[in-house]
C-alpha positions as CSV (number, residue, x, y, z in Angstrom):
1,X,56.7,136.4,106.7
2,X,55.4,133.5,108.5
3,X,52.7,131.2,107.0
4,X,49.2,131.9,107.5
5,X,47.4,130.2,110.8
6,X,44.9,129.4,108.5
7,X,46.3,128.7,105.4
8,X,43.6,128.8,102.6
9,X,42.2,125.5,102.1
10,X,43.0,123.2,98.9
11,X,39.7,123.1,97.3
12,X,40.6,119.3,96.0
13,X,41.1,118.4,99.6
14,X,37.5,119.6,100.8
15,X,35.7,117.6,103.0
16,X,32.0,117.9,102.8
17,X,30.4,118.7,106.3
18,X,26.7,119.1,106.4
19,X,25.5,121.6,108.5
20,X,22.2,122.2,110.9
21,X,21.2,125.8,112.3
22,X,19.0,125.1,115.1
23,X,18.0,128.8,115.7
24,X,14.0,130.1,115.7
25,X,15.0,133.9,115.1
26,X,14.9,133.8,111.2
27,X,17.0,136.8,111.7
28,X,20.0,135.0,113.1
29,X,19.4,132.1,111.0
30,X,19.8,134.0,107.6
31,X,22.6,136.4,108.8
32,X,24.5,133.2,109.3
33,X,23.6,131.7,105.9
34,X,24.6,135.3,104.0
35,X,28.1,134.8,106.0
36,X,28.5,131.2,104.7
37,X,27.6,132.6,101.0
38,X,29.8,135.8,101.4
39,X,32.8,133.3,102.7
40,X,31.8,131.0,99.2
41,X,31.2,128.0,101.7
42,X,29.1,125.9,99.9
43,X,28.2,123.5,102.5
44,X,24.6,121.2,102.3
45,X,22.8,123.6,104.9
46,X,20.0,122.8,106.8
47,X,17.6,124.2,109.3
48,X,15.3,123.7,112.5
49,X,13.5,125.9,114.4
50,X,13.8,123.8,117.5
51,X,15.2,120.7,119.3
52,X,11.9,118.7,118.6
53,X,12.1,119.3,114.5
54,X,16.4,119.0,114.8
55,X,16.1,115.6,116.3
56,X,13.8,114.6,113.7
57,X,15.8,115.6,111.1
58,X,18.7,113.8,112.6
59,X,16.8,110.6,113.8
60,X,15.5,110.6,110.1
61,X,18.9,110.4,108.4
62,X,17.6,113.1,106.5
63,X,20.5,115.3,107.3
64,X,23.8,113.0,106.3
65,X,26.5,112.4,108.3
66,X,29.5,114.1,108.9
67,X,27.8,117.0,110.2
68,X,28.0,120.3,112.6
69,X,25.1,121.6,114.7
70,X,25.0,125.7,115.2
71,X,22.8,125.6,118.1
72,X,20.8,128.6,119.7
73,X,19.4,128.5,123.6
74,X,16.7,130.3,123.7
75,X,13.3,128.5,121.8
76,X,10.1,127.2,122.2
77,X,9.2,123.8,122.7
78,X,12.4,122.0,123.3
79,X,15.3,124.6,123.7
80,X,18.8,124.1,123.2
81,X,20.1,122.7,126.7
82,X,16.6,120.4,126.0
83,X,18.0,119.3,122.6
84,X,21.5,118.9,124.0
85,X,20.9,116.3,127.0
86,X,18.4,114.4,124.2
87,X,21.2,114.1,121.7
88,X,24.1,112.6,124.0
89,X,21.3,110.6,124.9
90,X,20.9,108.5,121.7
91,X,23.7,106.2,120.8
92,X,23.4,107.0,117.4
93,X,24.4,110.6,117.9
94,X,25.9,111.4,120.7
95,X,29.4,112.0,119.3
96,X,27.7,114.8,117.4
97,X,29.9,118.4,117.2
98,X,27.8,121.3,118.1
99,X,28.7,124.9,118.5
100,X,26.7,127.0,121.0
101,X,25.8,130.5,119.3
102,X,22.8,132.2,121.8
103,X,22.3,135.2,123.3
104,X,22.2,133.8,126.7
105,X,25.3,134.9,129.0
106,X,24.2,133.2,131.4
107,X,26.5,130.8,133.5
108,X,24.1,128.4,133.9
109,X,23.8,127.7,130.3
110,X,27.4,128.0,129.5
111,X,28.1,124.9,132.5
112,X,25.0,122.9,131.4
113,X,26.0,123.2,127.6
114,X,29.9,122.5,128.2
115,X,29.0,119.1,130.6
116,X,27.0,118.5,127.3
117,X,30.3,118.5,125.2
118,X,29.7,121.3,123.0
119,X,33.1,122.7,121.1
120,X,32.3,126.0,121.4
121,X,30.0,128.5,123.4
122,X,29.7,132.0,121.3
123,X,27.4,134.9,122.0
124,X,25.7,136.1,119.3
125,X,26.4,139.9,120.5
126,X,29.9,139.3,120.4
127,X,30.3,138.2,116.8
128,X,28.9,141.5,115.7
129,X,32.0,142.7,114.5
130,X,34.1,139.5,114.3
131,X,31.0,137.9,112.2
132,X,32.8,136.9,109.9
133,X,35.7,135.8,111.3
134,X,34.1,133.3,113.4
135,X,32.1,131.8,110.3
136,X,35.7,131.6,108.9
137,X,37.0,129.7,112.3
138,X,34.2,127.6,111.8
139,X,35.2,126.7,108.4
140,X,38.9,125.9,108.9
141,X,37.7,123.8,112.0
142,X,35.7,121.8,110.1
143,X,38.1,121.4,107.0
144,X,41.0,120.1,109.2
145,X,39.3,118.1,112.0
146,X,37.5,114.6,111.6
147,X,34.2,114.1,112.0
148,X,32.2,111.2,113.3
149,X,30.4,108.9,110.3
150,X,27.4,106.8,109.3
151,X,28.6,103.0,111.3
152,X,29.8,100.6,108.5
């Protein structure tokens, strides 16, 4: 029997990674929160309803580094793609790890997101049946990678 691809993480070695959900949809944001709770992921969790609110949280240091952004594309005021452009243009935030979680299947949106160096682009409708597996995958991702932290 082979070892599992994603072994249970060593609790002592668990890194604190702050999560920022940027999504205007309350139902989707709550589903994400419930999935994290169900998997017993106790990462500090923050929420912004659009790109403007997210940038304010990040630029004012209200979300400590390291952090991962879970980003929707379709939002009012500043959408996800506009947020990505602003994020990458900011020298303090340019290296942020961002996963897009959206309903947009548009090839233009997918290409635009990857041009802004997202770590992954996930369709919400494809996550319905595999939602817990996707959240578990994200958990293992941030446990094994090294994320950028504040400059010393």
